[in-house]
C-alpha positions in Angstrom: -19.1 10.2 -15.7 -17.7 8.3 -18.3 -16.8 11.8 -20.2 -15.2 13.3 -17.6 -13.3 10.5 -16.4 -12.1 10.0 -19.5 -11.6 13.6 -20.0 -8.8 13.5 -16.7 -7.4 10.0 -18.2 -7.2 10.3 -21.7 -4.8 7.3 -23.1 -8.1 5.6 -21.8 -10.4 6.4 -24.4 -9.0 4.7 -26.6 -8.7 1.1 -24.3 -11.9 1.5 -24.2 -13.6 1.7 -28.4 -10.5 0.7 -30.4 -8.7 -2.5 -31.3 -5.8 -3.7 -33.6 -6.4 -5.8 -36.7 -2.9 -7.4 -35.7 0.1 -8.0 -32.4 3.3 -8.6 -33.8 4.6 -11.4 -33.0 8.2 -11.5 -31.6 10.0 -12.8 -35.2 7.9 -9.5 -37.3 9.9 -7.2 -33.8 13.0 -8.6 -35.2 12.2 -7.7 -38.7 11.3 -4.3 -37.2 14.2 -3.9 -35.3 16.6 -5.2 -38.3 15.1 -3.5 -41.1 16.1 0.3 -38.2 12.2 0.8 -37.9 13.0 0.4 -33.5 17.1 1.3 -33.4 19.2 2.6 -31.0 23.2 3.5 -30.1 23.0 0.4 -27.7 22.5 -2.4 -29.5 19.5 -4.3 -28.7 19.5 -7.6 -27.2 18.0 -11.0 -27.6 16.5 -10.8 -23.7 14.8 -7.6 -24.6 12.4 -9.0 -27.2 9.2 -10.7 -25.9 7.2 -13.5 -27.5 4.8 -10.0 -28.4 6.4 -7.0 -27.2 9.9 -5.6 -27.2 11.4 -4.4 -23.7 12.5 -0.6 -23.5 15.4 0.5 -21.3 15.9 4.1 -19.4 18.8 6.1 -20.9 21.3 7.7 -19.1 19.9 10.8 -17.8 16.3 11.7 -15.7 14.9 14.8 -15.0 13.2 15.8 -12.2 10.0 17.4 -13.0 7.2 19.8 -10.9 4.6 18.3 -13.3 3.6 15.9 -15.4 2.7 16.5 -18.8 1.7 15.4 -22.6 3.4 17.7 -25.1 0.6 17.9 -27.6 1.0 18.8 -31.2 3.0 22.0 -31.0 5.4 20.8 -29.1 8.6 18.2 -29.0 8.9 16.6 -25.2 12.4 18.4 -24.4 11.1 21.7 -24.8 8.6 21.0 -21.9 11.5 19.3 -20.1 13.1 22.7 -20.7 10.5 24.3 -19.3 9.7 22.1 -16.0 12.4 20.6 -14.8 14.1 21.0 -11.6 17.6 19.2 -11.5 19.1 16.0 -13.6 20.2 12.6 -12.6 23.3 11.0 -13.8 21.9 7.1 -14.1 25.5 6.0 -15.4 25.8 4.9 -12.2 23.3 4.1 -9.2 20.2 6.8 -8.4 17.2 6.9 -6.5 14.0 8.0 -7.6 11.9 9.1 -4.2 8.5 8.8 -4.7 5.9 10.6 -4.9 8.3 12.6 -7.8 7.3 13.2 -11.1 10.9 12.4 -13.5 10.7 11.9 -17.8 13.7 9.5 -18.4 14.5 9.6 -22.6 14.8 6.1 -23.7 17.4 4.3 -25.6 15.2 2.7 -28.1 13.8 5.3 -30.9 11.6 4.8 -34.0 11.1 4.7 -37.9 7.5 3.5 -37.4 6.4 2.3 -41.3 3.0 4.1 -42.4 0.7 1.6 -41.1 2.1 0.3 -38.1 2.2 2.6 -34.4 2.7 1.5 -30.9 1.3 0.4 -27.7 3.0 1.3 -24.1 2.8 -0.8 -20.7 4.5 -1.0 -16.8 6.1 -3.9 -16.7 4.6 -6.9 -14.4 7.5 -6.0 -12.2 6.7 -2.0 -12.9 3.1 -2.3 -12.0 3.7 -5.1 -8.7 6.4 -2.2 -7.1 3.9 0.6 -7.8 6.0 2.6 -9.8 3.4 4.6 -12.5 5.0 4.5 -16.0 4.4 6.6 -19.5 5.4 6.8 -22.0 5.9 10.1 -23.8 6.4 10.8 -27.5 7.6 14.3 -28.9 4.0 15.4 -30.2 1.7 12.9 -29.0 -1.7 13.7 -28.5 -1.5 11.0 -25.7 0.2 8.5 -23.0 1.6 5.6 -23.9 0.4 5.0 -27.8 3.0 6.1 -30.5 0.4 6.8 -34.3 1.2 5.1 -36.8 4.5 5.7 -38.7 6.1 7.9 -35.7 9.8 8.9 -36.3 11.7 10.3 -33.4 12.3 9.7 -29.2 11.5 7.9 -26.6 10.9 9.3 -23.2 8.8 7.4 -20.0 7.2 9.7 -17.5 7.9 8.0 -13.8 6.6 8.2 -10.6 7.3 5.8 -7.8 4.3 5.9 -5.7 4.8 3.9 -3.2 8.9 2.7 -2.2 11.5 4.8 -3.6 13.1 3.0 -6.0 17.2 2.3 -7.5 17.8 2.4 -11.5 20.1 3.2 -13.6 21.1 3.3 -17.4 19.3 -0.5 -19.2 16.7 -1.2 -16.4 13.8 -2.0 -18.4 10.2 -0.5 -16.4 8.7 0.1 -19.5 7.6 -1.9 -22.3 6.1 -2.1 -26.2 3.3 -3.2 -28.6 3.4 -2.7 -32.2 -0.1 -3.2 -34.3 -0.6 -3.4 -37.7 -4.2 -1.6 -38.9 -7.4 -1.0 -36.6 -9.3 -3.1 -36.9 -13.3 -3.4 -35.1 -14.0 -4.2 -31.0 -13.4 -7.8 -30.5 -16.4 -10.5 -31.7 -17.9 -11.6 -28.6 -19.2 -14.8 -30.7 -15.7 -15.3 -31.6 -13.9 -15.1 -28.2 -16.7 -17.7 -27.2 -15.7 -19.9 -30.2 -12.1 -19.4 -28.8 -13.1 -20.5 -25.4 -14.7 -23.6 -27.0 -11.8 -24.4 -28.5 -8.9 -23.5 -26.3 -10.6 -23.4 -22.7 -9.5 -20.0 -21.7 -10.7 -20.5 -18.5 -10.4 -22.6 -15.3 -10.7 -22.4 -11.7 -8.5 -23.1 -8.9 -9.0 -26.9 -8.5 -8.0 -27.0 -12.9 -11.6 -27.4 -13.2 -12.6 -25.9 -16.9 -14.9 -22.5 -16.1 -17.4 -21.1 -18.5 -16.7 -17.0 -18.9 -18.5 -14.4 -18.2 -17.9 -12.5 -21.7 -19.3 -9.2 -21.9 -16.2 -6.9 -24.1 -14.1 -9.6 -23.9 -13.3 -11.8 -20.3 -14.6 -9.7 -16.7 -12.1 -10.6 -13.7 -13.3 -10.9 -10.9 -11.6 -10.8 -7.4 -10.3 -13.6 -5.0 -11.2 -13.2 -1.3 -11.0 -16.8 0.2 -8.0 -17.7 -0.9 -6.3 -20.4 -2.5 -5.5 -24.1 -1.3 -6.2 -23.2 2.0 -4.5 -20.7 1.8 -5.0 -18.1 5.2 -3.6 -14.9 3.0 -5.6 -13.3 0.4 -3.4 -10.5 -0.4 -1.3 -7.6 0.3 -1.2 -4.2 1.5 2.6 -2.4 0.9 3.6 -0.1 3.8 3.9 3.7 4.0 7.1 4.4 4.9 9.3 1.6 3.7 13.3 1.4 2.7 14.6 1.3 -0.5 14.4 -0.7 -3.2 17.4 -2.1 -6.2 15.8 -3.2 -9.3 18.3 -4.6 -9.8 17.6 -7.7 -6.9 15.8 -10.8 -7.7 14.8 -12.6 -4.6 16.4 -10.6 -2.3 14.0 -8.3 0.2 12.2 -10.0 3.0 8.4 -9.1 2.0 7.2 -8.1 5.0 9.9 -5.0 5.5 7.7 -3.8 2.4 4.2 -5.1 2.6 1.6 -6.2 6.1 -0.3 -9.7 4.3 -3.6 -9.7 4.2 -5.8 -12.8 5.5 -8.8 -13.8 4.6 -11.7 -12.2 6.0 -14.6 -13.8 7.8 -17.2 -11.4 5.5 -15.4 -11.9 2.4 -15.3 -8.6 1.5 -12.7 -5.9 2.3 -12.7 -1.6 2.5 -9.9 -0.3 0.5 -8.0 2.6 1.7 -7.6 5.1 -0.5 -4.1 6.0 0.6 -3.3 2.4 0.1 -1.8 0.1 -2.6 -3.1 -3.6 -2.4 -1.5 -6.6 -4.0 -5.0 -9.1 -4.9 -5.8 -11.6 -7.1 -8.0 -12.9 -9.6 -10.1 -15.6 -8.9 -10.2 -17.0 -12.4 -6.9 -18.8 -14.0 -6.9 -17.1 -17.6 -4.2 -18.6 -20.4 -3.4 -17.0 -23.8 -3.3 -19.0 -27.0 -0.1 -18.9 -28.6 -1.5 -16.9 -31.7 -3.5 -14.1 -29.0 -2.0 -11.5 -26.7 -4.1 -9.7 -24.1 -4.6 -6.9 -22.4 -6.1 -5.9 -19.5 -8.2 -3.2 -19.4 -6.8 -0.7 -16.3 -10.4 1.4 -15.3 -14.0 0.6 -15.9 -16.7 3.1 -14.7 -19.2 0.7 -14.7 -17.2 -1.4 -11.6 -16.9 1.3 -8.6 -14.9 3.7 -7.1 -11.6 2.1 -7.8 -8.8 1.0 -10.2 -7.1 -2.0 -11.4 -4.1 0.8 -11.3 -2.4 -1.4 -14.0 -3.1 -2.2 -17.4 -1.2 -5.0 -18.1 0.4 -6.7 -21.0 -0.1 -10.6 -21.2 1.6 -12.2 -23.6 0.7 -15.3 -26.1 1.7 -18.2 -23.9 0.3 -16.6 -20.5 -1.0 -19.6 -18.2 -0.9 -21.0 -21.1 2.7 -23.5 -22.0 2.8 -25.7 -24.6 -1.0 -26.3 -23.6 -0.2 -28.4 -20.4 -1.3 -25.3 -17.9 -4.8 -24.8 -16.5 -4.4 -20.9 -16.4 -2.7 -18.8 -14.5 -4.2 -16.1 -12.3 -4.0 -12.7 -13.0 -2.5 -10.4 -9.8 -4.4 -7.1 -9.9 -2.2 -3.8 -8.5 -5.6 -1.9 -6.7 -6.2 1.6 -6.0 -9.6 2.9 -4.7 -11.2 6.2 -6.0 -11.3 9.6 -3.6 -13.5 7.5 -1.0 -12.5 3.6 0.7 -14.9 1.6 -0.7 -15.5 -1.9 0.3 -14.6 -4.9 -2.8 -16.4 -7.8 -2.3 -15.1 -12.2 -3.2 -15.8 -12.3 -7.1 -17.1 -9.0 -7.3 -15.5 -8.0 -11.3 -12.6 -5.7 -11.1 -11.9 -5.8 -14.9 -12.2 -7.2 -18.7 -9.7 -9.6 -20.5 -9.4 -8.1 -24.1 -7.6 -11.4 -26.6 -6.4 -9.5 -30.0 -5.3 -12.0 -32.4 -1.2 -12.1 -33.5 -0.4 -11.6 -37.1 1.0 -15.1 -36.9 2.4 -17.3 -33.9 5.5 -16.5 -32.4 8.9 -18.3 -32.4 8.5 -18.4 -28.9 6.0 -18.3 -26.2 5.4 -16.9 -22.1 7.9 -19.2 -20.0 10.2 -20.5 -18.0 11.8 -21.3 -21.1 12.5 -17.8 -21.6 12.3 -16.4 -18.4 9.1 -15.2 -18.1 8.8 -14.4 -13.9 5.3 -15.4 -13.3 4.3 -18.0 -15.8 2.8 -20.8 -12.7 2.7 -18.0 -10.1 0.1 -17.7 -7.3 -0.2 -14.8 -5.3 3.3 -13.2 -5.8 4.9 -10.2 -5.4 7.4 -8.0 -7.3 10.3 -10.8 -7.7 13.0 -8.8 -5.9 11.4 -9.7 -3.0 12.3 -13.6 -1.2 8.9 -16.0 -2.2 
């Protein structure tokens, strides 16, 4: 079963077996830029550089293509675009990317990586919460979302709006990249247990420490009870909603786009395979400043559904200056081919902690404009709170 799944989603296989020796923090990313290893004709701005990643920007043109693709080791991306493109879209002015369609967009940023530095990309949190499926593609790439050490060339992003049509423009930031040095062994659960004892990685909703379930990372479970007396435990996206302009913040009425899900009496929820859900974890999570973390997007052992978007968690998430008692993870969930019964407290994924090469000069939080540091059950920033 897993071998079949991994062959359909080749980018997921390494999520389960390969880990890095060290994630580059913000100051190391700046050094890569200054040395020309990350470059662009358009100056890279300070607000693109996060504590352990860099936001990538859409270029001036989008290509509507007939199908998703990987180039393989014998072809550049532009060659594939030539054979699959249906038409071009000018992104120097605002343009609509329609749901259900596949687009390829060259990014502003290019790479000239050193031999021991590789890259890994992921949708930004806001992108995932809007069910906009993105995957990084590189020339002669054998898998999505990863760039081999020493890669020199252009970057492209595949964009598939799944639920909402979106309005984007040149410079819109949909995905992000981490840089990693070397390859190390899988995470050590005993070391993670020691880190938890030193830092307290998981809290309950009442701000009391919780002993985490540690098994190849911290296991994350779903909350269908609601928090602080709220009757709302999640949201289901409406099928025929208006267009969303990604440049708008705190703008749209959530009820035009989402159906609130009230607390079920049976503490369970049947996922419809045609629907997209925003739910929340029971655990309130903390990422110490010298660590980064990533949610594994798919684990065939937990059922016929998927946490739809893997997520990067920056240093300081749910931590701040050690004065925050954790932050829950917002989970974007889809069922697979069949309806699936999800129950309160069910394990839905795992959070992998990775050591940074050194502590970053800035950490996740409101001080750097982070959108979701103290989030509860939060939709994307385009919607009114």
